[in-house]
N, C-alpha and C positions, 0 to 999 in steps of 0.2 A: 694583699692582706685586707684592704678595705673591701674589695669585691667579696671575699670569702666571708667577712663579717657581716656584709649586706645580706647575702643568701642565707647565712645562719640565722639572722634576726628574722628574715621573712618566713622561714620554715622551721623556726624554733630549733635550729641546729645546736647541739650542746658543745660544740668545739670552738675554741678561740685559739687560732694559730699565731705565733710570734716568731720573728727571725732572731736568731743569735746575732751578736754584733760581728762575729767572724763570718757569718753567712755560710757556714758549713752544712749545717743541718736545720731543717724546720721541725720544731717540736710543737705539739698541741696539748692542750690541757683542757678538762672539762669545764665549760663555762656555765652550765646548768645541770639539771637532772637529766641523766641518759634516758633514751627511749628504750624501754625494755619490751621485747617481743612478747606478744600474748600466748604464743605457744612456741616452745623451742625444745631442742635436744641436740646434744653434741655429737660429733660424728667425724670421721676421718675427712669426709668431704661434706660441705655445708651447702644446703640449697635454701634460697630465700622464698618466701612467700607472701604476696600482698593480695589480701581479699577484703571484700566489703562485709565486715562482720556487724556493723551498725549503718543504718540507712541515712541518718542525719546528724548534723553537728551544729554546735553553737560556735561561731567564729568571730572574732574581732579583727578589724582592719589594722594591720601593723603600721605603727607611726615611724619606725626606724630611728626612734630616740630613746626607746626603753625596751626592756626585755618583754617580748610578746607573750600574751597569755596563752595557756595550752588550750588546744581544742577539746571539747567534750560533746559526747553525743547527747541527743535529746529526743524527745517525742514531739513530732510535728503535728500540731492541732490546726485543722482548717475547718472553719464553720461554713457549712454549705446551707444550712437553712436554720430556722429558729428552733427546730426540734430535732436536728441531725448534725452530728459531728463525725468527721472522718479524721483518722490519724494513722500515720505510719508507725508501727512498732519500731522502737529503737533498734532492737535486736533483729538481724537479719538470719533467719534460720537456715536459708539456702546457702549463704555465705559461709556459715559454720560447716555445712555438709561439704563444701568445696575444700575447706581447710582440713577437715578430717579425712577427706578423700586422699589429699596429699600425703598426709601422715600415714594412711593406710597402705598406700603404694610404696612408701619409703620402708615401712616395717616389713611388708611383703618382699621387697628387693633385698633388705638385710638378712632375711631367713633363707634366701636362695644361695645356692652354691654355683649356679651357672652364670650369673651376673655379679660382677664386683665381688669375687670371693676374697675372703679375709679383709674386706674393706667395709666400713659401715658408712652410711649416710646420715647426716644431721639435718636439722632445719631450723629456721627462725620465721615466724609467721607473724606479719604485722596487719593492723587494721587500717584500711584507707578510707573507711566511712563514705565510699562513693564519690570522694572529692579529688580533685587534681592536686590540690596543695598537700593533703596528707599522704597521697600515693607517692609523690616526689619525696616528702620527708621520709617516708618509710625506705624508699630506695636509697636515699643518702645514708640513713642509719645502717642499712645493709652493706653498702660498699665501703663505708667508713669504719665499720666495726664499733660504732659508738654503743656503749653499755657493757662492752667486754672488758674494758680496762679497770683494773682494780686500783691502779695508781693515778696520781694526778697528771701525769703526762704520758704520752705514747707517741711513737713516731709517725708523722703524717705520710711518710713515704712507704709506710709498710703496705704490702699487697693485700688486697681484700681477701677474707677468707671464703667469701661467697662465690661459688662456681657457676651459679645460674639463679635466676629469679622466675618463680612461676607466679603469674598474675598480669594484669588485673582483670576484672570482668568487663567493665566498660571501656570504650575506646578512648575517650578523652584522657582518663587517668593513665591509661597505658601508654598514650603517646607522650606524656610527661615522663613516665619511668623509662621508656625506650630511648627518648632523646638524651637523658641524663646518663643512663648506665652504658649507652653506646659509646661514649667517650672512653670508657674503661675496658671495652672489649668482653663485657660481661653478657652472656646471652639472656634475653627475656622471652619466655614461652608463655603465651596468653591462651587461655581456654575458652575465652568468650569475647575477646575484642575483635570485631569483624570489619572495622573501617578499612576500605580498599586503599586509603592513604598510607597505611602501615605496610603496605607491600613495596613501598619506595625504599630501595636498598641504600641509596645515597643519604637519605635522611635517617633511616633506621637500620643500620648495617648489622645489628646483632639481634633483630627481632625475628621470632618465629611464633607460630600458633598452630594449634591442633583443631582449630574451626576454620571452615572455608571463608575466604575474603568475600565482602559484600559485592565485589566486582561481579561475582558469579550469581549471588542471591538476587541481586537487583535486576539482572538480566533474565533470570529465571521467573521472577514475578511478573515482569513485562510479557514473557511468553505465556505465562500462565493466564493473565488478563486477555491477552489475544486469543487464546485457545477457547475461551468461553464466550467470545464475541462481544466483550465489553470494551467499547471505543469512547465512553464518556465517564470518567471517573474523577473523584476527588481524593486529595492526598493529604495526609497529616504526618509530621515528622517532629522528632526531638530537636530541640535547639542546642544540639552539641555536634561533635565531629561524627558520631555515629549516623545521626539523623541527616545531616547536611550531606555527607559523601554518599550515603546509601540512596537518598532521595534524589540527588543530582544524577547519579547513575541510572536509576530507574526511569526518570523522566527522559533522559537521552535515549535509552533503549525503547521506551514506550513510543516516543515520536517516530522512530524508525518503523515501529509496527503498526503506524497509523492510529495510535491512542491518543486522545485529547485529554487535557487536564483542565476540569472546570474551575477548580480552586485548589489552592495550596496553603494550608495552615500549619503554624508552628506552636508547639507547646513545650513547656519545661516545668519541672516539679517546683521551681522556686517563683514562678510567675504568679502574679495576683490572680484572684478568682475571676476578675473581669476578663482576663484573656481566655479563660477556658470557657466563660459564657459567650464570649464572641465567637469562639469556634463552634459551640453548639447552635448558636443562631445561624451561622453559615450553613452548617449541616441541614438544619430544618427548611432553609429557604431555597436551597439549590435543587436541581432537577435530577442529578446523577444518584443512582442508587448503590453505587460501588464506592467503597472507601479503602484506599490503600494507605495502610499505617505503618511507617517506618520509624518506630518510637521504642524507647525503653519501657519495660513493664511498669516502673515507678510512675513515669509520665502518664502512661495509659490508665492507671488506677485513678488518678485524679480526674482524667476526662470521663472515665466510666461513671463515677459517682454523679457527675453532672447529667450525663445521659440517662442515668436511672431516675434522678429526681424529675426530669422532664418526659421520662418514658418515650424515649427516642428509640423505636424498634423497627424491625422490618428492613433494616439496611444490611447489605452484603459486605462484610469486613474481609479484607485480604491483608494478612499481617506478615511482619518479618519474624525471625526465629527468636528474637529478643522477647517477645511477649505472647506470640501465638501458641507456643507450647510451654508456657510458665504456669506453674500450678498456682502461683499467687493470684493470678488473673482468673485462672479457670475455676470460678466458683459458681454454685448454682444460682445465686442472685445475678451475677454478671452474665449468665447464660441468656437472660431475657434480651440483652443488648447484642451480645456476640454469637447468638444461635448461628450455626452453620459457617462459622468463621473458617476461612482456609489460609493456608500459608506453608512456608517451608521451614523445616526443622531438621536439626541433625538426627541420625538414626538413634533409635533408643538402643540401650545396651543393658546387659546383666553383669554385675559384679559380685561374684561368689564371695561370701564372708564379709562384704561391706555392712550389711544390716546389723550383723553381731558386733562388728567393730564400732558402729556408731552407737549401739546401745551400751557398750562397755565404758564408754567415756565417763570419767568422774572427776570432780574438781578436788584440787588439793592445794595447799600452800606452798608447794615446792616450786622452786623457780622453774620456769618452762611451762607451767599449767595454769597460771593465774588467769588465763583468758577464759577458762571454763567456769570460773566463779560466778561472773555475771550472767553467763548463759544458764547456769543451774538456777540462780535466783529468779531469772526471768520466767523459765518454764515452770517452775514449782511455786512461784509467787511467794518467795520467802527470803530471808536474809541471813547471811553468816555472822554479821556484825550488829545489826540494829536490833535492840532488845524490845523495841515498841511494836514490832510486827512479828510475823510468824517466823521462828527460827528454823534455818535449814540444818537437818541433821546429817546430811550427806547419805542417809540410807534411802532416800527417795528412788523410785525405780522408773528408768526411762521406758521400760517395757509398757508401761500404761499410757505413754505420750504418743499422740498421733499428730503430727505436724509435718512442715516440709522438711525438717531435719531428719526425721525418722522415715520419711516416705522414700522408698527406693523404686517405686514403679516407674518413674521418669528420670532416668540417669543420663539424659542426652548430653547435658553440659558437664555433669560431675564426671563422666567417663573421659571427658577431655583433659580434665585435671590429671586423671590417672595416667593417660597417654603421654602427657607432657613430662611427668616424673620419669616415666620409663624411658622416654626419649633421651633425657639428660643422663640417666643411668647407663644406657648403652653408649652414648657418647664417652662417658668417663671409662667404661669398660674398655673401649677401642683405644683410648688415650693411654691407659696403664698397660695394655697389651703392647703398645709401641715402646713404652719404658722398660718392660719385662725382658726385651731384646738386649738391654743394657745390663741387666742383673736383677736380682731379687729386689722387689719394692718394699720399702719400709714406710710406716705411717708418718715418721718424722721427715720424710723426704718428699711430701707432697708439694713442697714449693720449690723443689729443685729437679723438675722433670727436664729431659734433654730438649734443647731448643728445636730440633728437627721433628719432635713429636708434636709440635704446634700446641693448640689449646683447645678447650672443650668446644669453643665456637666452631673451629673447622671441622671437628668430628660430628658435631650437631648436624651440620649441613649435609653430611653423607649418611645420616641415620636411616636404616631401612630395616624394620622388623615387623613381625606379625603379633598383634595383640592377642589376649586370650579368647576373643570372639572371632578370630580369623581375620580381621581387618588389618591391611598392610599400612604402617605408619612410616611415612617419609615427607620430605619438604623439597619444593622446587627452588629454584634459585632466588626466589623472593621470599623464601622462608614459610610458604603457604602449603597446606596439605591438598591432596586432591579433592576437588569440590564435588561432594555428593550430598544430596538432600532427600528427605522424604517430604511428600506433600501430605499435611495432616488436615483434618476436618473435624471441627467440634461437634461431638455428637453426645446425647445424654443417654446414658445406659438405663436399664430397667431399675437399677439400685438408686437412680438419681445422682450418679457420679458423672462428672465431665470426662469423656475420653477423647484422646487425640487419635482418631483412626486414620491410618495411613491409606490414602487413596491413589497415590502416585509416586514417582521417583523423578529425580532430576540428576544426570550425571554429566558433568561438563567435559569429561574425557571422551565421551562418545562423539561420533561425527555430528556435525550440524544437522538439525532436522530430526535426530534420533535421541537427542538428549533428554527430552521430556516424554515420560512414559506414564500413561494412565492405567490404574488397575480396575478390573471389572468389580468395582464395589459402588454401593449406592451412596449418594452424597445427601447430606442434609443441607438444604438451603435456608437462608433467613426468612423467605417469603411464605413458609409453610407450604410449599408446593414441591412436587417432584420435579418440575421443570426449571431450567437454567433461568435465573432472573436476567431481565433485559435492562441495559443501561446504555442508551444512545442518545446523542443530541438530536438526530434526525433519522427517520426511519429509512432503511435501505432503499435505494433506487432500484426498481425492477429493470429487467432487460427491456431495452427500447427507449431508456432514458439515461441521461448522464448527470453527474453531480456537478452543481454550480455552488461555490462556497459563498456563503452569506457575508456581505461586507462587515468587517470589524469583528468577525467571529472566528473561533478556530476552524480548522479544516473539516473537522467532524460535524460541523453545523452546516447544512448545505440544503439547497432546493434541488428537487428532481425535474430536469427539463427534458421534454421529448427530443429525441434526435431529429436533425433537419432532413429534408427530403433526400432520399438517396443514401442515407446513413443509418447505421444500426449499432446496437450494443447488445452482445449476447451474454454479458456478465452481469451479476448484481454488483451494485455501486461502481459502475463503470466511470472513470474520469472523463474519458473522451469517447465520442462516437466514431465508428470506423465507416469510411466511404465504401460502398459496394463497388465491385469491379464494373467496368463500363457495360458489360453484357448482363449484369444483375441489377435488380432494383430491390428496395426494402419492402418486406410484407406490411401488412396493416399494423401488426403489432411492433414493427421495426426491431424485431430481435433476430432476424436472419435475412440473408440475401437470397432472392429467388431469380430464376432466369427471366428476363423481360420477355414479354410477348413480341413475336416478329410480325411486323405489319408490312404488307404491301397489297396492291390492288389484285385480287384474285378472282377466279371464276366462281369461287363458292359463295361469295357474299352477294347480297342483293344488288348492290351498286355495280359490282362487275358483270352480273348477269344481265342488268338493264342495258349496260353499254354494249355488251356482246350481242344482245338481241337487236339493238339499233344498228350496229355494224354490219351484221348479217342481213338485216332488212334493207339497209342501203345498198349493199353489194347486190342483193337480190332485185331490188327495183332497177338498179343500173343495168343488170343483165336482161330484165324484161324490156326496158327501153331499147337496148341494144338489138334485142330480137325483133322488136317492133320496127325499128329503122331499118333492120335488114330485110324484113319482109316487105317494107314499102320503100325500099331503096330507089326504085325507078319513079316514084311520085314527084311532083314538082317541088313540094315543100322540103323534102329530104335533099333533093338535088340542089335546091336554091341555097341551102345553108352548109354547103361543103361537106358532103356525106364523109369523106376520108378523114377530115378533122374531127368530124363528130364522133366517129367510131373510135378514133384515137383518144378522144376526150372521154368517152364512156369507158374504155379500157383503163385510163389513168384514174377515173373516178372509182372504179371498182378496187383498184390497188389502194387508193386512199382509205376507203372503207375497211379493206382487209388489213392494211398496216396498222390500224388502231389495235388489232387483236394482239400485236406484239407488246403492247403495253400492259395488257391484262394478264399477268402471270408473275412468278417469282423471278426477279432479275437474274440473268445469267451473263456471262461474258458475250455470248453470241447474240442473245436478245438485246442486250444494251447497245451492241454495235449495230444491229439491225434496225432497231426501232427509230432512231433518229435519222439515220441516213436514208432509210426507206421512205420515211415521212417527208424528208427534204426532197428527195429526187422524184417521188410520185407527184408531190404538190406542184413542183416546178414544171413537170411534164403536163400536168393538168392546166396550169395557168398559161404555159406556152401554147397549148392548144387553143384556149380561150383568146389569147392575144392574137394568135394566127387568124381565128375566126373573125375578130373584131377588125383586123387589117383587111381581110378579105371584103368585108362589108364596105369598108371605106373605098377600097380599090374598085370595087364593083360599081359603086356609085358614081365614082370619077370616070370609070371606063364607058359610062352610058352617054357621056358628053361627046359631041361630034369631034373627031379627029384624035381622041385619046387612045394612047397605046400603053396606058399604065398596066393593064392586066398582064401584058407581056412580061413585065419586070417582076411580077409577083405571082407567078403561076403555081402549079402543083409542086414543081420541084423546089422552087424557093420556100414554099410553105413548109415542106418537109425539112429542108435544110435549117430554116429558122427554128423550128421545134427542136430539132436534134442539137444544134449549136447551143441554144438556150439551156437545154437539159444536160448537155455534156459539160458545160461550165460548172453547173451544180454538182454534177457527178465528180469531177476533179477535185472540187472543194471537199467533198465528202471523203474522197480516197485520201487525201492529204490529211485530214482530220483523223481518219482511222489509223493511218501509219504513225503519225507523230504522237497524237494525244487521243487514244481510242477511249471512248466511254466504257467504264467498267463498273461492275456491281460494287456497291458501297453501303456499309451499315451506318446509318446516320443515328448516333446516339445522343446528339445534342439537342435536336429540335424538341424532342419529347422524352422526359427523363423515365417515363413508365414503360415505354415500348422502344423497340429497335425497328427503325424504319429502313427496309430494304429499298434501295432505290439505285438508279444509275447515275453515277457521277459523270458530268459532262465530259471530263478530261481537259477540254479547252472550251471555256465559256465564250471566248472570241469566235471560235469556230462555229459554236451553236448559234450565236446571234448573227454571224455572217450568213449562215443557212436561212435563218428566219428573215434577215434583212433582205436577201436576195429575192425571196418569195414576195415579200412586201413590196419591193421595187416593181416586180412585174405585175402585181395586183394593182398597184396605183396606175401603171401605164394602160392596163386594160380598162380601168375604170375611166381614165381620162379619154382615151380613144372612143370607148363606148358612148360616153356621154357626148362627145362631139357628133357622133353618128346616130343619135337618138331620134332625128326629125326626118330620117330617110323615108321614101314611100313604104306603104304597109307590106308589100311583098318583100321588102329588105328590112323588116323592122326586128330583126334578132338583136340588134344593137340595144334595144330598149330592155330586152331580158338580161343581156350580158351587163348592161349598167346596173340593173337592180341586183343581179347576183354578185357582182364585184362589190356593191354597196354592202350587202350582207356579209360577203367574205372579209372585208376590211373592218366591218363593225366587230365581227367575231373575234378577230385576231387582235385589234386594239384593246378590246376588254380583257383578252387573254393574258396579256403581259402582267397587269397588277394583280389578277386573280391568281395567276401561276406563282408569283413571288410571295403572296400573302397566305396561301393554302397550306395547311400542314400535313405532313406525311403523305399518305397514300392519295389524299385529295389533290395533291399537286399533279399527280399522274392522271387523276380523273378529270381535272380540268383540261389538261392537254388532250385527252382522248375526246372530251365534249367539243373542244374547239375544232379538232380534226373532223369530227362527225357532223357538227353544225355547219362548217364551211362546205363540207363535201354535199350535204343535203341542200345548202343554199344554191350551189352550182347545178345540181341535179334538177331540183324542182324549178328553179328560175329559168333555166335555159331549155329544158327537155320536156317539161310537163305541158306547157302550152301547145308544142308541136304535137305531142301525142294526143292531145285533146282534138286537134283539127284531123289528125290522120285517123283516129279511131271514132270519134264522134261527129265530125263535120266533114265527111269525105267529099261533099259537094265543093268545099272550098279548097280542096287539094286537086285542083284540075287546071289544065292550060287555058281553058276557056274562061274560068274564073280570074286567072292571073291577068289575061289580056283584057277582059272587061274592066278590071280594076285599074290597069294602066291607062285605058282610054278614058275613064271617068276622071282620073288624076290629071290627064292632059287637058281635058276641057276645063 
């Protein structure tokens, strides 16, 4: 009892409930004046209506100690400047149109025989003044039957005569109504409450609506913003359930689409002017040119006036259905600010006969029609009671009135009221059809339906019918209709009238990716240009660069960094650069991968040609020397230097020159196996011959001493065997190398990122360095022995030349190692070829050129007489 009294005082409820001492029944008596509906009519089945017929109220805070004062409507004056006042007209013409549309639908149903035959629908319509408190008060009046009782008491246990409630327009008042009425299993059908929160069946089990949920509209707006390439936007919302829920869903969907919110402002009709001025200052200072406004039309009107005063134009507005297709907002004055605004709205509709019905409305003093009296006084600026002003005669003609009440060009929301009434009618029709199976229905039996026929609520969930425009009306499990929107664009007609031109559609029932459809119609933009306005925090990153988010800023604010070496990006606004495959490299623009150039030492390039020329020149010179030695093979100087080893040395030098040619070509499996093994074997053969010649010189010197028999130990046979054995050892090493770890062609992609180096992989570096080391050991031995024999008599002075040749040979190969390691790509091969040629030329020139000089140019020194005379002079 205390709780009921508390609620009654809070919402001016006219009932005071007291218990009988016996506790058998609870009786109620009127505690104050009952709330009389502004528009009402009796019927077999009653429908309630709650609409915003007045925009603002004067309210006092309840003290809970005395009877609260009644709420009264007012005109809200807001001083915006010294010379300009803005006010909301207390009367809401659009709300009256909604109420009359409900009555129109009820009268139409009552006149039909295919729906609810022999049954009449009645109505009670209350004014919520756009507030939560009055909306709840109206709902309590409807479910309690307050105002119906003619006696001082009535039963509190009496079942409500209202079978469904149509309304309210705003989401917050509707939440209050649905929360209260849901406890009594009375359905609430809203025509304009779009908050996604109302789809929660646990909290609002009896709520339905004929307008899609903002769950879909918010996502549609995010897709719309993404479609036009706007990634940097500002947002404005109403500070109520509609704005909070809708904007929260939009921001969530926008972030998934890669859209960033630069700022988010909150407005509400009761906020002080400073709040709106702050919002305008934010709009002026920010860089984004797109504003997404999820707000009610009343809140937007207040903001518009401030924007008009400061002449804030050229911004592209994206709006929710609450204001973007509202005639209250779409004035020629506001078009300066909202030119080209786009947003989603319900499809427009045509309601035949509504215009005539609206114009036929007339005030009277009869109960149920008193709500039209203030409406009539406001429209014609007269009064029925006050003799000090113009007297209303009742003969005034609505045909001459042109306002939002009489305007039927935009019936997007009004048609939702019409559909809501028909949905309830079809549910009642199905309910009565169930009862008809039990016998003829009588009007006085409306409270005695069979239990298994359920209630209006269950049948409303199953409603599925076609409206007069062909649209199918039904509800999903959450009480929501199918989500379909028109995308409208504010355009100024030739007659100076703001038109909502349909430029696209959104249908949530279609597969993802096909839900948003644009029509082939020109769009008017706010920037007075035919091009889509741009709104980005940072310009797009071109292919070849990647995005790097700026520290402390949203992801839409970024720097464009060029891709690193070997990486590309072929998309605009790439987040990451992609590495090219190993055989590819990035082009100069770094937007595509191209095949790397293949590099190897070839015959076609100048360096390769020069090396080939020197190799062939060396082989030719060696052949010439061999011919000269063969022609003069019987001369003392040729015989004195072991002609057999000399010819073998010349042969091996020829092979050394020619083996360098295997390095100058594209590496293949056979060329890789041949080049290093041929090089190793031929050079060992060459050095073995030089070593043999050096040993022969030493042995020959010792053999001249009396009693020496050393030459017998190192004769021609031993010389051949030594060369053969030394070469055979290298050959065995190379064979093992080729069998176990053969050198193979290899694409070196790491040394140079720009080219692919074709080279021969050693297979076994150990084997390679064993081959080189063996050559080095033999070369050092030659050098040491030749150095020891350098002071022999002139007729045995070949040791001097061998010493010098080995010095050149060792110097070349010692410098070869660091050069070989440090040289990149094909230059590594060129260094190796150069070392082969240089050492070969060193041996050829140092050992054989002096002898050829004597043979060809100083023949007098190539005779026995000359040799004997030199020996005699040495002995003296």
